[in-house]
Each structure stands twice: as structure tokens, then as C-alpha cells.
Backbone as CSV, one residue per row, in Angstrom:
resi,resn,N_x,N_y,N_z,CA_x,CA_y,CA_z,C_x,C_y,C_z
1,UNK,-13.967,-35.314,-37.507,-13.517,-35.014,-36.123,-13.547,-33.734,-36.224
2,UNK,-13.681,-32.793,-35.269,-13.770,-31.624,-35.054,-12.238,-31.085,-34.840
3,UNK,-11.714,-30.092,-35.287,-10.192,-29.915,-35.063,-10.251,-28.103,-35.012
4,UNK,-11.147,-27.764,-34.227,-10.723,-26.101,-34.276,-9.996,-26.153,-32.530
5,UNK,-9.295,-24.991,-32.392,-8.880,-24.637,-30.972,-9.438,-23.330,-30.459
6,UNK,-10.214,-23.793,-29.272,-10.614,-22.848,-28.377,-10.084,-22.291,-27.288
7,UNK,-9.990,-21.041,-26.945,-9.124,-20.012,-25.749,-9.802,-19.957,-24.723
8,UNK,-9.218,-20.010,-23.909,-10.167,-19.707,-22.528,-9.015,-18.821,-21.922
9,UNK,-9.958,-17.672,-21.339,-8.818,-16.538,-20.646,-9.707,-15.688,-19.698
10,UNK,-9.158,-14.815,-19.064,-10.035,-13.991,-17.870,-10.231,-12.564,-18.958
11,UNK,-11.376,-12.319,-18.851,-11.781,-10.999,-19.257,-10.724,-9.802,-19.424
12,UNK,-9.868,-9.662,-18.147,-8.797,-8.694,-18.166,-7.949,-8.656,-19.249
13,UNK,-7.904,-9.985,-19.479,-6.924,-10.303,-20.449,-7.269,-10.472,-22.129
14,UNK,-8.458,-9.941,-22.458,-9.063,-9.908,-23.647,-8.450,-9.338,-24.834
15,UNK,-8.129,-7.951,-24.508,-7.132,-7.396,-25.515,-5.607,-8.242,-25.890
16,UNK,-5.155,-8.513,-25.136,-3.999,-9.431,-25.446,-4.321,-10.629,-26.057
17,UNK,-5.258,-11.160,-25.752,-5.995,-12.767,-26.333,-6.201,-12.665,-27.751
18,UNK,-7.005,-11.186,-27.916,-7.651,-11.084,-29.263,-6.557,-10.538,-30.013
19,UNK,-5.656,-9.868,-29.513,-4.108,-9.675,-30.611,-3.428,-10.735,-30.995
20,UNK,-3.286,-11.605,-30.374,-2.725,-13.036,-30.245,-3.545,-13.717,-31.682
21,UNK,-4.913,-14.157,-31.103,-5.688,-14.802,-31.874,-5.789,-14.137,-33.216
22,UNK,-5.856,-12.649,-33.309,-6.213,-12.490,-34.745,-5.134,-12.240,-35.575
23,UNK,-3.909,-12.612,-35.150,-2.648,-12.659,-36.253,-2.564,-14.019,-36.570
24,UNK,-3.910,-15.221,-36.656,-3.782,-16.192,-37.337,-5.124,-16.111,-38.077
25,UNK,-5.006,-17.306,-38.783,-6.201,-17.737,-39.594,-7.519,-17.834,-38.650
26,UNK,-8.394,-17.582,-39.032,-9.943,-17.738,-38.094,-10.559,-18.882,-38.404
27,UNK,-10.199,-19.181,-39.435,-10.410,-20.733,-39.956,-10.019,-22.196,-38.767
28,UNK,-8.960,-22.032,-38.025,-8.376,-23.169,-37.368,-8.619,-22.703,-35.542
29,UNK,-9.394,-21.354,-35.362,-9.745,-20.770,-34.094,-11.082,-20.788,-33.977
30,UNK,-11.686,-20.930,-32.576,-12.920,-20.575,-32.751,-12.761,-19.454,-31.478
31,UNK,-13.187,-18.337,-32.025,-12.984,-17.341,-31.158,-14.170,-16.066,-31.215
32,UNK,-15.109,-16.442,-30.203,-16.414,-15.475,-30.573,-16.369,-13.955,-30.688
33,UNK,-17.259,-13.090,-30.959,-17.111,-11.498,-30.943,-16.951,-11.085,-29.281
34,UNK,-16.111,-9.970,-29.682,-16.053,-9.097,-27.878,-17.340,-9.704,-26.843
35,UNK,-18.532,-8.979,-27.376,-19.589,-8.920,-26.144,-19.593,-10.375,-26.091
36,UNK,-19.394,-11.469,-27.024,-19.813,-12.666,-26.280,-18.645,-13.265,-25.455
37,UNK,-17.669,-12.746,-25.857,-16.456,-13.103,-24.680,-16.734,-12.811,-23.493
38,UNK,-17.309,-11.380,-23.361,-17.159,-10.527,-22.082,-18.289,-11.414,-21.175
39,UNK,-18.922,-11.880,-21.647,-20.514,-12.111,-20.942,-20.593,-14.162,-21.390
40,UNK,-19.595,-14.829,-21.081,-20.026,-16.215,-21.380,-20.837,-16.571,-20.533
41,UNK,-21.691,-17.382,-21.394,-22.494,-18.395,-20.689,-22.368,-19.825,-20.488
42,UNK,-23.017,-20.729,-19.835,-22.877,-22.263,-19.792,-23.147,-22.631,-21.275
43,UNK,-24.156,-22.243,-21.831,-24.667,-22.643,-23.544,-23.603,-22.319,-24.286
44,UNK,-22.985,-21.045,-24.094,-21.846,-20.245,-25.312,-20.612,-21.142,-24.957
45,UNK,-20.485,-21.665,-23.737,-19.025,-22.134,-23.442,-19.070,-23.736,-24.240
46,UNK,-20.269,-24.438,-24.085,-21.022,-25.554,-24.712,-20.902,-25.805,-26.086
47,UNK,-21.106,-24.386,-26.766,-21.215,-24.237,-28.000,-19.673,-24.279,-28.594
48,UNK,-19.057,-23.395,-27.827,-17.721,-23.164,-28.218,-17.180,-24.432,-28.465
49,UNK,-17.111,-25.475,-27.057,-16.336,-26.377,-27.040,-16.824,-27.609,-28.423
50,UNK,-17.869,-27.477,-28.789,-18.484,-28.512,-29.385,-17.518,-28.485,-30.678
51,UNK,-17.024,-27.245,-31.332,-16.359,-27.053,-32.156,-14.799,-27.502,-31.909
52,UNK,-14.012,-27.795,-31.076,-12.966,-27.711,-30.623,-12.259,-29.508,-30.267
53,UNK,-11.650,-29.390,-30.413,-10.563,-30.450,-30.173,-9.254,-30.301,-28.969
54,UNK,-8.937,-28.691,-29.039,-7.597,-28.594,-28.449,-8.069,-27.132,-27.435
55,UNK,-7.916,-27.041,-26.152,-8.428,-25.971,-25.524,-6.923,-25.242,-25.062
56,UNK,-6.643,-23.972,-25.241,-5.498,-23.235,-24.940,-6.047,-22.384,-24.024
57,UNK,-5.378,-22.288,-22.594,-5.640,-21.517,-21.642,-4.548,-20.613,-21.589
58,UNK,-4.839,-19.267,-21.499,-4.004,-18.186,-21.591,-4.149,-17.555,-20.038
59,UNK,-2.608,-17.841,-19.572,-2.899,-17.586,-18.235,-2.278,-15.949,-17.875
60,UNK,-3.404,-15.352,-17.174,-2.975,-13.891,-16.889,-3.090,-13.942,-15.377
61,UNK,-3.049,-12.625,-14.508,-3.525,-12.534,-12.938,-4.381,-13.225,-12.713
62,UNK,-5.152,-13.390,-13.175,-6.784,-13.864,-12.335,-7.436,-14.768,-12.984
63,UNK,-6.875,-15.529,-13.877,-7.332,-16.909,-14.837,-7.743,-17.702,-13.519
64,UNK,-6.577,-18.253,-12.629,-6.782,-18.925,-11.708,-8.294,-18.904,-10.794
65,UNK,-8.667,-17.755,-10.528,-9.747,-17.252,-9.590,-11.417,-16.959,-10.625
66,UNK,-10.917,-17.275,-11.837,-12.137,-16.733,-12.805,-13.017,-18.053,-13.096
67,UNK,-14.258,-18.009,-12.396,-15.206,-18.975,-12.688,-15.666,-19.343,-14.341
68,UNK,-15.577,-18.772,-14.692,-15.790,-18.863,-15.964,-14.549,-19.849,-16.762
69,UNK,-13.582,-19.517,-16.640,-12.341,-19.878,-16.934,-12.401,-21.482,-16.490
70,UNK,-12.553,-21.753,-15.105,-12.580,-22.932,-14.703,-13.491,-23.955,-15.056
71,UNK,-14.791,-23.496,-15.667,-15.768,-24.031,-16.119,-15.365,-24.558,-17.434
72,UNK,-15.007,-23.625,-18.257,-14.131,-23.917,-19.436,-13.435,-24.813,-19.401
73,UNK,-12.178,-24.651,-18.655,-11.317,-25.939,-18.374,-11.912,-27.199,-18.021
74,UNK,-13.212,-27.607,-16.918,-13.547,-28.536,-16.454,-14.402,-29.108,-17.762
75,UNK,-15.551,-28.413,-18.560,-15.972,-29.142,-19.319,-15.084,-29.369,-20.703
76,UNK,-13.549,-28.823,-20.720,-12.909,-29.464,-22.079,-12.329,-30.786,-21.406
77,UNK,-12.100,-30.954,-20.298,-11.712,-32.459,-19.629,-12.640,-33.230,-20.246
78,UNK,-13.971,-32.895,-19.640,-15.067,-33.726,-20.008,-15.271,-34.142,-21.184
79,UNK,-14.928,-33.304,-22.384,-14.780,-33.658,-23.717,-13.792,-34.539,-24.055
80,UNK,-12.689,-34.509,-23.399,-11.378,-34.928,-23.866,-10.866,-34.246,-24.788
81,UNK,-10.303,-33.008,-24.275,-9.798,-32.017,-25.194,-8.290,-32.095,-24.967
82,UNK,-7.350,-31.920,-25.835,-6.007,-31.781,-25.475,-5.804,-30.204,-25.149
83,UNK,-4.703,-30.139,-23.996,-4.466,-28.871,-23.543,-3.160,-28.227,-23.755
84,UNK,-3.076,-26.753,-23.774,-1.849,-26.184,-23.553,-2.373,-24.828,-22.408
85,UNK,-1.416,-24.645,-21.976,-1.422,-23.583,-20.734,-0.038,-22.599,-21.361
86,UNK,-0.477,-21.184,-21.459,0.160,-20.240,-22.169,0.317,-19.028,-21.280
87,UNK,1.382,-18.635,-20.641,1.595,-17.547,-19.444,1.385,-16.080,-20.615
88,UNK,0.615,-14.903,-20.247,0.571,-13.966,-20.857,1.568,-12.915,-20.337
89,UNK,2.609,-12.111,-20.604,3.104,-11.311,-19.779,2.616,-9.774,-20.397
90,UNK,2.723,-9.393,-19.082,2.114,-7.911,-19.291,3.476,-6.804,-19.055
91,UNK,3.215,-6.236,-20.360,4.772,-5.456,-20.174,4.432,-3.979,-19.188
92,UNK,3.312,-3.702,-19.021,2.955,-2.705,-18.437,3.449,-3.089,-16.693
93,UNK,3.323,-4.424,-16.429,3.743,-4.656,-14.880,5.185,-4.666,-15.068
94,UNK,6.099,-4.841,-16.012,7.355,-4.879,-15.950,7.926,-3.326,-15.963
95,UNK,7.273,-2.593,-16.275,7.330,-0.964,-16.589,7.053,-0.420,-14.879
96,UNK,6.401,-0.795,-14.368,5.840,-0.421,-13.162,6.764,-1.088,-11.698
97,UNK,6.805,-2.271,-11.829,7.788,-3.136,-11.032,8.940,-3.576,-11.358
98,UNK,9.602,-3.455,-12.554,10.500,-4.186,-13.202,10.579,-5.558,-13.080
99,UNK,9.326,-6.247,-12.626,9.232,-7.671,-12.863,8.052,-7.928,-13.215
100,UNK,7.741,-9.523,-14.202,6.751,-9.821,-14.493,5.766,-10.259,-13.363
101,UNK,4.609,-9.988,-13.466,3.792,-10.783,-12.406,2.603,-11.567,-12.965
102,UNK,3.240,-12.990,-13.204,2.353,-13.960,-13.535,1.449,-14.381,-12.617
103,UNK,0.353,-15.122,-13.112,-0.957,-15.570,-12.212,-0.474,-17.186,-12.245
104,UNK,-1.323,-17.353,-11.211,-1.274,-18.969,-10.929,-1.737,-20.056,-12.080
105,UNK,-0.905,-20.959,-12.305,-1.470,-21.968,-13.080,-2.792,-22.514,-12.758
106,UNK,-3.987,-22.566,-13.314,-5.533,-23.027,-12.938,-5.373,-24.552,-12.821
107,UNK,-4.898,-25.190,-13.691,-4.462,-26.827,-13.749,-4.180,-27.314,-12.428
108,UNK,-3.438,-26.559,-11.566,-3.107,-26.699,-10.267,-4.483,-27.167,-9.308
109,UNK,-5.354,-26.262,-9.815,-6.737,-26.800,-9.288,-7.299,-28.329,-9.456
110,UNK,-7.118,-28.969,-10.571,-7.832,-30.179,-11.118,-6.961,-31.323,-10.934
111,UNK,-7.197,-32.428,-10.446,-6.833,-33.682,-10.219,-7.782,-34.678,-10.468
112,UNK,-6.949,-36.002,-10.583,-7.880,-37.331,-10.747,-7.332,-37.811,-9.614
113,UNK,-8.556,-38.960,-9.403,-8.405,-39.847,-8.030,-8.767,-41.071,-8.268
114,UNK,-8.002,-42.244,-8.312,-8.150,-43.333,-8.971,-8.465,-44.399,-7.602
115,UNK,-9.460,-45.056,-7.587,-9.764,-46.093,-6.548,-9.338,-47.472,-6.942
116,UNK,-8.549,-48.060,-6.367,-7.712,-49.232,-6.897,-8.969,-50.594,-6.827
117,UNK,-9.723,-50.268,-5.726,-10.674,-51.813,-5.424,-11.730,-51.718,-6.316
118,UNK,-12.353,-50.614,-6.736,-13.464,-50.169,-7.617,-12.565,-50.021,-9.203
119,UNK,-11.544,-49.935,-9.187,-11.234,-49.348,-11.041,-11.663,-48.318,-11.394
120,UNK,-12.121,-47.315,-10.509,-12.655,-46.212,-10.807,-11.790,-44.842,-10.710
121,UNK,-11.974,-43.842,-11.687,-11.405,-42.793,-11.186,-12.507,-41.453,-11.289
122,UNK,-11.897,-40.685,-10.379,-12.884,-39.653,-10.802,-12.295,-38.290,-10.537
123,UNK,-12.858,-37.241,-11.308,-12.121,-35.737,-11.682,-12.518,-34.952,-10.529
124,UNK,-11.838,-34.282,-9.775,-12.084,-33.237,-8.884,-11.145,-31.863,-9.687
125,UNK,-11.981,-31.211,-8.530,-11.516,-29.910,-8.444,-11.127,-29.242,-6.895
126,UNK,-10.170,-28.349,-6.938,-9.944,-27.798,-5.772,-8.357,-28.184,-5.486
127,UNK,-8.250,-27.316,-4.263,-6.832,-27.828,-3.674,-6.485,-28.994,-3.168
128,UNK,-5.476,-29.775,-3.493,-4.984,-30.900,-2.992,-3.635,-31.017,-2.539
129,UNK,-3.550,-31.545,-1.463,-2.199,-31.802,-0.985,-1.727,-33.521,-1.271
130,UNK,-0.472,-33.308,-2.152,-0.030,-34.674,-2.757,1.442,-34.725,-2.094
131,UNK,1.999,-35.801,-1.694,3.315,-36.320,-1.331,4.018,-35.948,-2.381
132,UNK,5.383,-35.315,-1.728,6.561,-34.889,-2.759,6.679,-35.815,-3.751
133,UNK,7.021,-37.083,-3.229,7.185,-38.023,-4.144,6.109,-38.915,-5.186
134,UNK,5.956,-38.470,-6.141,4.820,-39.148,-7.025,4.672,-40.844,-6.948
135,UNK,5.906,-41.232,-6.799,6.020,-42.991,-6.596,5.430,-43.172,-5.504
136,UNK,5.514,-42.655,-4.256,4.962,-43.033,-3.108,3.416,-42.890,-2.951
137,UNK,2.805,-42.352,-3.735,1.350,-42.337,-3.968,1.098,-43.454,-4.556
138,UNK,1.819,-43.653,-6.023,1.376,-44.680,-6.823,1.719,-46.125,-5.839
139,UNK,2.298,-46.449,-5.071,2.428,-47.835,-4.316,1.210,-47.767,-3.534
140,UNK,0.480,-46.430,-3.176,-0.572,-46.702,-2.307,-1.914,-47.515,-2.651
141,UNK,-2.760,-47.847,-2.193,-4.395,-48.300,-2.806,-4.541,-47.314,-3.397
142,UNK,-4.875,-46.097,-3.521,-5.627,-45.271,-4.130,-4.563,-44.222,-4.469
143,UNK,-4.775,-43.472,-5.753,-3.673,-42.733,-6.274,-4.503,-41.449,-6.492
144,UNK,-3.911,-40.291,-6.285,-4.110,-39.189,-6.679,-3.101,-38.246,-7.353
145,UNK,-3.622,-38.016,-8.743,-2.590,-37.115,-9.694,-3.144,-35.856,-10.285
146,UNK,-2.061,-34.732,-9.890,-2.679,-33.712,-10.384,-2.746,-33.690,-12.127
147,UNK,-3.068,-32.618,-12.824,-3.133,-32.644,-14.212,-2.145,-31.698,-14.726
148,UNK,-1.001,-32.361,-14.058,0.367,-31.688,-14.605,1.306,-32.336,-15.703
149,UNK,0.032,-33.097,-16.526,0.821,-33.202,-17.887,0.417,-32.248,-18.469
150,UNK,-0.066,-31.147,-18.576,-0.384,-29.947,-19.271,0.825,-29.323,-19.643
151,UNK,1.067,-29.323,-20.929,2.505,-28.381,-21.259,2.258,-26.930,-21.157
152,UNK,3.166,-26.361,-20.492,3.228,-24.614,-20.327,4.194,-23.908,-20.763
153,UNK,3.962,-23.124,-21.519,4.921,-22.118,-22.446,4.345,-20.686,-21.741
154,UNK,5.566,-19.959,-22.063,5.129,-18.451,-21.701,5.475,-18.007,-23.350
155,UNK,4.511,-17.082,-23.674,3.803,-16.728,-24.860,5.264,-15.679,-25.606
156,UNK,5.920,-14.903,-24.471,6.836,-13.735,-25.201,8.053,-14.578,-25.111
157,UNK,8.974,-15.338,-23.841,9.606,-16.221,-23.803,9.685,-17.092,-24.632
158,UNK,8.742,-17.679,-24.627,9.162,-18.692,-25.862,8.855,-18.773,-27.130
159,UNK,8.533,-17.365,-27.448,8.381,-16.838,-29.005,7.165,-17.515,-29.305
160,UNK,5.841,-17.368,-28.798,4.551,-17.793,-29.322,4.108,-17.248,-30.461
161,UNK,4.409,-16.019,-30.912,4.014,-15.831,-32.320,4.781,-16.534,-33.583
162,UNK,5.655,-17.238,-32.998,6.182,-18.042,-34.196,5.457,-19.386,-34.000
163,UNK,5.431,-19.893,-32.753,5.330,-21.593,-32.258,4.082,-21.832,-32.064
164,UNK,3.154,-20.756,-31.974,1.638,-21.212,-31.473,1.222,-22.367,-32.189
165,UNK,1.177,-22.010,-33.539,0.627,-23.437,-34.296,1.335,-24.719,-34.230
166,UNK,2.548,-24.550,-33.919,3.171,-25.748,-33.693,2.802,-26.405,-32.439
167,UNK,2.776,-25.453,-31.389,2.412,-26.337,-30.096,1.232,-27.003,-30.376
168,UNK,0.102,-26.225,-30.874,-1.138,-26.797,-31.026,-1.114,-28.175,-31.672
169,UNK,-0.564,-28.320,-32.560,-0.175,-29.418,-33.675,-0.018,-30.536,-32.674
170,UNK,1.254,-30.236,-31.964,1.930,-31.298,-31.168,1.037,-31.642,-30.009
171,UNK,0.423,-31.068,-29.557,-0.366,-31.611,-28.436,-1.428,-32.540,-28.864
172,UNK,-2.107,-31.989,-29.710,-3.164,-32.833,-30.370,-2.627,-34.081,-30.637
173,UNK,-1.386,-34.161,-31.232,-0.853,-35.612,-31.932,-0.238,-36.210,-30.640
174,UNK,-0.025,-35.120,-29.451,0.792,-36.205,-28.224,-0.468,-36.638,-27.705
175,UNK,-1.749,-36.065,-27.616,-2.706,-36.592,-26.923,-3.288,-37.835,-27.279
176,UNK,-3.313,-37.724,-28.827,-4.108,-38.817,-29.559,-3.025,-39.968,-29.623
177,UNK,-1.680,-39.592,-29.735,-0.967,-40.973,-29.627,-0.824,-41.859,-28.252
178,UNK,-1.027,-40.777,-27.293,-0.998,-41.199,-25.763,-2.429,-42.058,-25.663
179,UNK,-3.312,-41.744,-26.016,-4.730,-42.353,-26.044,-4.801,-43.626,-26.751
180,UNK,-4.011,-43.459,-27.878,-3.838,-44.565,-28.684,-3.054,-45.935,-27.735
181,UNK,-2.167,-45.526,-27.348,-1.383,-46.654,-26.600,-2.246,-47.061,-25.761
182,UNK,-2.988,-46.294,-24.540,-4.106,-46.301,-23.509,-4.827,-47.265,-24.049
183,UNK,-5.431,-47.387,-25.178,-6.487,-48.262,-25.752,-5.914,-49.820,-26.016
184,UNK,-5.041,-50.150,-25.955,-4.025,-51.383,-25.974,-4.189,-51.862,-24.327
185,UNK,-4.535,-51.145,-23.325,-4.258,-51.631,-21.907,-5.777,-52.102,-21.481
186,UNK,-6.297,-53.315,-20.973,-7.483,-54.141,-20.682,-7.764,-53.542,-19.329
187,UNK,-8.814,-53.524,-19.109,-9.406,-52.989,-17.567,-8.671,-53.553,-16.599
188,UNK,-8.513,-54.819,-16.539,-7.916,-55.684,-15.527,-6.276,-55.099,-15.556
189,UNK,-5.965,-54.642,-16.611,-4.343,-54.215,-16.257,-4.411,-52.685,-15.910
190,UNK,-5.171,-52.149,-15.421,-5.031,-50.585,-15.111,-4.242,-50.618,-13.616
191,UNK,-4.716,-51.595,-12.876,-3.826,-51.205,-11.527,-2.420,-51.157,-11.849
192,UNK,-1.943,-52.321,-12.439,-0.491,-52.385,-12.935,0.153,-51.645,-13.617
193,UNK,-0.374,-50.973,-14.586,-0.116,-50.154,-15.576,0.226,-48.781,-14.945
194,UNK,-0.913,-48.568,-13.809,-0.617,-46.942,-13.182,0.725,-47.094,-12.253
195,UNK,1.036,-48.145,-11.907,2.315,-48.155,-11.217,3.174,-47.868,-11.722
196,UNK,3.627,-48.057,-13.203,4.682,-47.398,-13.626,4.637,-46.154,-14.341
197,UNK,3.825,-45.476,-13.930,3.607,-44.131,-14.718,4.504,-42.997,-13.739
198,UNK,5.125,-43.390,-12.743,5.465,-42.282,-11.477,6.598,-41.682,-12.426
199,UNK,7.448,-41.866,-13.646,8.149,-40.845,-14.096,7.348,-40.008,-15.241
200,UNK,7.670,-38.943,-15.462,7.626,-37.918,-16.494,6.310,-37.432,-16.337
201,UNK,5.502,-37.434,-14.947,4.348,-36.517,-14.717,3.177,-37.014,-15.954
202,UNK,3.143,-38.475,-15.871,2.095,-39.127,-16.637,1.227,-39.668,-16.064
203,UNK,1.137,-39.685,-14.751,-0.005,-40.338,-14.114,-1.095,-39.807,-14.289
204,UNK,-1.465,-38.197,-14.397,-2.210,-37.593,-14.245,-3.054,-37.842,-15.831
205,UNK,-1.910,-38.158,-16.817,-2.459,-38.303,-18.292,-3.399,-40.134,-18.420
206,UNK,-2.457,-40.841,-17.326,-3.032,-42.047,-17.485,-4.883,-42.112,-17.073
207,UNK,-4.541,-41.269,-15.709,-6.138,-41.329,-14.946,-7.081,-40.352,-15.972
208,UNK,-6.879,-39.377,-16.667,-7.579,-38.602,-17.878,-8.299,-39.408,-18.413
209,UNK,-7.133,-40.250,-19.199,-7.936,-41.222,-20.077,-8.753,-42.234,-19.650
210,UNK,-8.372,-42.625,-18.145,-8.899,-43.860,-17.491,-10.710,-43.312,-17.272
211,UNK,-10.412,-42.200,-16.717,-11.796,-41.468,-16.510,-12.680,-41.324,-17.362
212,UNK,-12.162,-41.077,-18.555,-12.970,-40.499,-19.457,-13.610,-42.118,-20.429
213,UNK,-12.734,-43.193,-20.226,-12.783,-44.437,-20.958,-13.796,-45.334,-19.920
214,UNK,-13.495,-45.530,-18.925,-14.084,-46.168,-18.085,-14.979,-45.867,-17.021
215,UNK,-14.504,-44.931,-16.212,-15.357,-44.486,-15.087,-16.454,-43.738,-15.628
216,UNK,-16.413,-42.828,-16.592,-17.839,-41.982,-16.862,-18.573,-43.132,-17.589
217,UNK,-18.376,-43.998,-18.144,-19.352,-44.725,-18.761,-20.208,-45.819,-17.715
218,UNK,-18.949,-45.960,-16.897,-19.615,-47.054,-15.632,-20.634,-46.481,-15.026
219,UNK,-20.532,-44.856,-14.518,-21.427,-44.328,-13.926,-22.865,-44.137,-14.465
220,UNK,-22.710,-43.626,-15.973,-23.554,-43.436,-16.824,-24.531,-44.147,-17.310
221,UNK,-23.765,-45.670,-17.838,-24.498,-46.872,-18.614,-24.316,-48.337,-17.844
222,UNK,-23.555,-48.197,-16.664,-23.273,-49.462,-15.923,-22.666,-50.501,-16.810
223,UNK,-21.927,-49.749,-17.703,-21.284,-50.964,-18.297,-19.526,-50.981,-18.226
224,UNK,-18.801,-51.732,-18.932,-17.640,-52.174,-18.613,-16.613,-52.659,-19.896
225,UNK,-15.406,-52.019,-20.155,-14.825,-52.266,-21.408,-13.934,-53.669,-21.545
226,UNK,-14.417,-54.201,-22.175,-13.805,-55.792,-22.598,-12.451,-55.715,-22.657
């Protein structure tokens, strides 16, 4: 299994991303040359992700609205990658305004929707309004859950220079352990299992697994899991 980490960021943040990535061993990261990074095609994104099992999203001021970034995130979900979201602090922002101008988290745009009657989960992108209480929507017929299981750090405040490799290792293991537990759930048990996921923002994690394992296979091959 591939075990490289791929990085997703807005071109405006390229110099900061390169500085971070270049401080670590290139053998564990998939980081293309500058010209490729500045002109990412769908084919290049596919090639980069083919070598990866973890996607690190560096969040700058415009990552939320960058189509290439959103494409890489969406395709990373389709691969079943683990994720990290890391805010990049801009020292120049602090000098000019006295405060950090952090961008919006692009993972707020992605959500999963479970249809109880068909036992199908659909992966969507775009704004979605959800009830304040996760438990309320889990008791309804259909379930919507944002991809809010993504762990988010601040590179400066959380000392990314010392902790990035550990964060990546932990998320790779967390996803593997969680999916291993999900493997034990039979298809006819999913409706009941989802009703107990209202604690700890794991409804989205359950639905991520369900979408990858059941829903996509049903759509593509018309099969079901025993």
C-alpha cells in the first residue's frame, strides 16, 4: 500500500508550503516541481494522489474558494485517504493589521447524506445547513453530516515544525483503526449503528466509510456486502 503524503494548497501559499515541506525528507512526501504546482491539471492531481494515502490541506486565505484545491480534496475522499487540515499563519498579516487573517476551512463545503430507506450514502459538496444538535438529525429518516472529523491544526501555534510527521502518522493510524472497526458492521446493521454516532463528530467518519464501501460499489457494480 502506498504511504506518501500529498499536499493541497492555494498557489498564493506556495512559498510557505514549499518551505514547510522542504524541511522534511522528500521520500515520504509527494511534492512536485514549482511549475507543476502552479498549473495543476486533473491528470496531475490523479498522478499525485495515486502515490498517497494521506492528504494534508494547508489552509490559507483563499484555499476555500480555489477550484484546484477543492478538486484535490474531493478526489482524495474518493481514494479513501486520511486527512489533515493545517492553518498557515501569515506574518505579514500580523504586521499590517495586528491580527491573523485565517481563511475558511474548505472541509466545511463537503458533507455526506445517508438515505435510511435505501441504505445509500451520497457524497456532496457545497453549503449545507444542518441542525445545531447532531443528535436531532441522527434520529430522522435521513442523515446529513459534514466532514467535520478532519483534525485541524495551526502550523505556528501547534508547532508544526516539530509535530507534522507525528500528526500525519496519527491520522493515518486513526483512519485505519476506525475503518477496521467499521468493517465489523454488517450492511443491515448500519441504520442502527449510525444512531449512536452523535458524540465526538464521528457521524461523518461513519458515512465516509459507508460511502466508500457500500454506496459507490452499489452504484458502480450493483453489488452489496454480505
